[in-house]
N, C-alpha and C positions, 0 to 999 in steps of 0.2 A: 434445824431447818430454819429458813427465812420466811417470816410471816408478814403479809400485807393486811392491815386493817383498814377498811373503807369506812370513813365517817369522821365526825368532829365533836361529838357531844360527850356527856358524862358516861353514857353506855360504852362508848369506844375507849374512853380512858380506863374504865374498869377492865375491858378486854385487854388493853395494853398492860395493865398491872398484872393480869393473869399470865400474859406472855413473858413478862420479865421474871416471873417466879418459876416458869415451866422449864424443866430440864431438857425438853425437846427443842426449845427455841434458842437459836444462836443470835438472831438479829430480828428486829421488828421495825417495819416502816408503816407510818400512818398517813393517810391521805383523806382530807386535807389536815386533820388534826387541829389542835388549839394550843394556847400558850403553855398550859401545864404539860401537855404531851411532848411539846418541843424540847422540854428540859430532860426528857427520858428516852426519846427516840427520834429518828429522822422523820420529819414531817414534810410532805411534798404537796404542791397544789393539785387539785383535781375537781372537775365537775362530776360529782357523784351520780348525776342523772344521765350521764353519757356512757352507755354500756361499752362503746368502743374505746373510750378514753380509759375506762377502768381496766380493760383487757390490755391495752397498750402499756399502761403503767405497770401492771403485774408482770408483763414480759420484760419491760425495761429494767425493773429492779430484780429480776430473776427470782420471783417469789415461789416458794415451794408449796405454800398454802395460803388461801385468801379467806378472810372472815369479813363478810359484808354486814355492817352494823345496822344502818337505817333502812326503812322500807322503800324509799324512792328508787334507789338503784335496783332493788329486787323487782320492783314493778316494771322497770324498763328492760328487764331481761339480762342484767349483768351476770347473774350466776349461770345462766344458760351459755352465754358467750365465753365465760371462763372455762366451763366444762368442755365446750367444743374445742377450746385451745389446749385441752389436756391438763388443766390445773384442778387439783382438789379444792373445793370451795364449800364453806359453811354458809348456807342460805338457800332457800328454795328458788326454783326457776320461776319464770313469769307466770306459768299456769297455776302453780301453788300460791304465788304472791297475790293472785286475784282474790284470795280470801280476805285480804285487807284492802287492796286497791279498788275493789268494787263491792260495796255493801249490798248491792242488789244481788250479785253473784253469790256472796256469802250467805245471805238469807235463803236464797233458793237452794243452795247446797244443803243447808240445815234441814230444810223441809223435805228435800229428796231423800235424805238419810235418817229421817225421823229423830232428829236431835232436838231436845227441848229448847224452845226459844219463844220470844213474845210473838203474838199475832201481828201481822204487818201487811201493808200494801206497798207496791212499787209503782211509781208514776213518772211519766215524762210530760204529761199534759196537765196544765194548771186546773182546768175545769174538772177533769176526772179526779184530781187530788182533792179539790174542794168537796165534791160529792161524797168522797170517802170520809173526809173529816167531819161532815155533818152527822154522820152516823156513829161517831166514836165517843168514848168517854175521855174526860180530861183530868189531869194533865196527859199530854201525849208527846212522844219523842219523834223529832224530825231530823233526818240525817241526809247530808249530801252523800251520794253514793261513792264518789271518788275521793282520792286523797285530798285533805284540806288542812293539813298541818295541825290537826287536833282541834280545829275551830268549827268543823262542819256538823256538830251535834247540838241540837237546841231542844230544850224541854219547853213546850208551849202550854200555858195554863188555861187557855180558853180558845174557842173557835176563832175569835178575832185575831188573837196572837198567832195562832197556827196559820191562818190565812196570810198574814203579813210575812211570816217566815218563808212559807212555800212560794209566795209571790217573789220575794227577794231572790230565791234560788233559781226558780224556773223562768221567771220573766225578767228579773233584774240582773241575772247573770252574776250574782254575788260571789260565787266560787268558780266562775268560769265553767269549763267543761266538767269539772268535778261535781258541780251541782245541777247538771242538766238531767240527771235522774235522781229522784228523791225516794227515800225509804221512810215510810210513816209507820211507827211501831207503837203498840200499846205500852203504856208506862208500867214498869214492874217495881213494886215497892218491896224492898228487902235490903240485904247487906251485900255489897260487892266484894269480890276477891279475884285475885289473878292467879291463874294456873299456867305455869310455863313448863314446856316439854322440850327436851333435846330429842329430835326425831331423826331416825334413819329408816325410811320406808315405813313399815308397820312396827318396827322396834322403837322403843322410846324410854327415856328416863324422865320421871316426873320430879321436878324440883319442889321444895317446900312451898306451900301456898303463901301468898303475900297479899298485902293490902296497901294500896296507894292512897294518897290524900290529894285530891285534885283541886280543891278550892283554895283560894289564896288566904282566907281568913281562918282563925281558930274556931273550933266548933263546926268546921266545914261550912263556913259562910263566905259570901262574896263570889266573884266570878271564877270560872274554871281556869286552870293553868295546865302546863305540861306535867305537873306533879310536884308537890311541895315536900314530899317525904314518903317513906314506905317502911314497912317492917315485915319480918318473916321469922317463924311461921305464924300465920294468921289463925287464931283459934276458932273463927267462924266456920272454917272448914274442918269439922270434926271427922273422926274416923268413919262414921256412918255416911256423912256427906261426901267424903273423899271416895268412898266405894261407889256411891251413886255417880259421881263425876267420872270415875273410871269406866263403869259399865254403860252409862247412858250417853256420855259425851265423848270421852277421849277415844275409846276403842271404835265406836261408830264413825267418828271423824276420820281416823286414820284408815279404817277399812273403806270409807267412802272415797278418800283420795286415791287409794290403790285401785278401787273399782273404776274410777274415772281416768286411770292411766297416768296419774301424777305421782312420780317418784320423789317424795318430799324429803329433803335433807337440810335440816336447820332447826331453828326455834319455832315452835308453834305456841303462841300465847293465846290462851282461852280466857277471856274476861267473863266471869259468871256473876249472876245475881242469885243469892240464896233467898227463896221466898217460901216461908212456912216449912222449912226443912228440905226443900227441893231445889236443886241447882238448875238454872236456865242459862243458856249462852246469851250474853249481851253482844259480844263481837269476837272475832278472831283478829289477831295481829300475827305477822309472819316474821317477827324479830323479837329480840329481848325488849321488855319494857324499860323505859328510862324514867324513873330511877330504880325500878325493881332489879335490873341486872346487877347494880352495884352492891346489893345485899345478898343476892342469890349465889354469885360466884364464890364469895368467901365461905359459904356454908357447905360447899362441896369438899369432901375429904380427898377426892381424887383430883388430878390435874384437869382443870376445865378445858384446856387447849387440847389435851389428848382425847378427851371425850368428843369435842367438836370435830377433830380429825377423824375419829372413829365413825362419827355420823356421816361425814363426807365420803368416807371410803367403804362404808357398809360393814364395818367390823365392830360395831357397838355391841357390848355385852351387858345389857341392863342389870342382870342379876348380880353383877360384880361391883356395881357402882355404890359407893357409900356416901351418906350425908352426915355431917357433924351434928351432934346433939347440942346445938347452940342456937342463940337468937341473934338477929342482926337488925340494925336500924340505920336509915339514912335520913339526915335532915338537910333539906335544900336551902341554900342561902341565895336570895334573889336581889336584883338591883332595885333601887327605889323607883316606884311607879309601875313595876311589873304587876299584872299582865298587860297593862296599858303602855303608853309611851314611857320608856325608862331611861335612866341615866346610863351613860357609858364613859369609859376613860378614867375611872377612879383607880388609883394605885391600891393594891391589896396588901395588907400587912399580915404575914403568916407567923405562926409560932416557931421557935427555934427547933423544936423536935415534935414528933408525932408518936404516940404510944403504939406498941406493936400490934395491938388489937384494933387499931383505927387507921383510917386513911382519908386523905383529902382528894376528892375527885373533881377535876376541872370540867366545866361544861362551856360556859360563855366567857372565856378569857382569851387574851392574846398578850404578846410581849410588845412593849413599846421600844423606841429606838435606844432608850437607856438601859434596856434589859429588865425593866420592871414588869411584873405581871399586873395587867389592868383588866377592868371589867369590860366585856364586849358583847354581852347577851343578857337576856332577861333572867334566866336561871344561871347563876354564875358558878357556884360550887356545890358539891355534895359532901357532907361530913358523915362518914361511915364508921360504925363501931359494931363489934361482935361481943357477946358475953354469955355467961351461963344462964342468965335470965333476960327477959326483955327490959326490965327496969335497969339492970346493970348496963346493957347496951345503950339505953337511952341516956343514962347518967354520963357515960363516957362520950357519947356523941355530942351532947350539949356542952359538956365541959370543954371539948376541943373547939366547938363552934364559937364559944365565947372568946377564944383567943385569936380568931380570925376577924380582921377589921377593915372596913372601908366606909366612906361616908354614905349613909342611907341604906346600909345592908339590912335586909329583912329576912326573918325566918319565923316559922310557926313554932310555938312552944308546946304544942299538944300532939305531936306525932305519936301514933300508937295509942291514942286515948281510949279507943274502944276496948282494946286488950288490957290496958292498964287501969281501966275503970276511973279515968279522970274526966 
């Protein structure tokens, strides 16, 4: 079959690599793609936030199956439009995507279905928000309700800081319409983990728990980023905690979607905080995490593309899905200056060969006129390795990363430090 992948980041390159290995896939088209993907598949221009353009392109290339990578096209209803056109698609419709596109909706959904989460207030009025803030403990978490490219979550350590943040969102229009509703949540102190599910209605496959590293600096210091590395499985999610996640979070979430008439087909990403042995939902996302996708797909013993197609078509058989008894790690290499203003246009030097248990996933790259792969984004590449232990995966990932070079390339040397005890 011919597959269309919508998106241009590391997550989509990982999906492309899965397509290239799948016996079901004869051809893959990526839109808009990036420099690394262009060397492996046809890449076509696309405004991913235009649902009509997504459908038109899917028809133009005669796609048999569409995988929507990022959240923006899902929030605008691309999956609904594709299904109306008779195409199987992996990704929830607009109603399901509201779990990510509206943090206010998401929090109210959790409360409606008794899913454990932090206490919160939802506000559109600045004065009402300040009244609420005066009665809370600090630090406190303030979130723009809408999509804000990962920048709309701020931890305020005092009332004065919180007042400034809320003012910037509600009065200063910092995030435009995305920040015209704010969610103010109690701060949860614990350890985060990511739980990703392949969902087909109320049937699901739970992928190994993973842990991302959001901060730019080692020891989780410095400003937040889109993710500087990840590993799986994450030992913070013990068997006991995993069972609590299943009974208190996953099954009530899927039952709640069904009760509200939402036929969810795609990835449900549940970000959790483990506090004193109890899991709480931090947020939902409606697509694979990036960079978590890059380490989770290689841990599946089954063809990931077949599983996604099964989710889309309602033929998923969770009991038959197998996960490898392995570990995986990704180390993200970023451009100098990221997550602030960063360099672009540097030519990347790659090793002559890549070990079988490793891969180089492109995120912020493009090809120049001479055919060189150059830096074009903040997070440029992801170096992925699998191994029998997490240490083995880490050793191989860093060994490969050290062979990839461009001026100012940056990476964290401590990915997986909680699990590795470093």
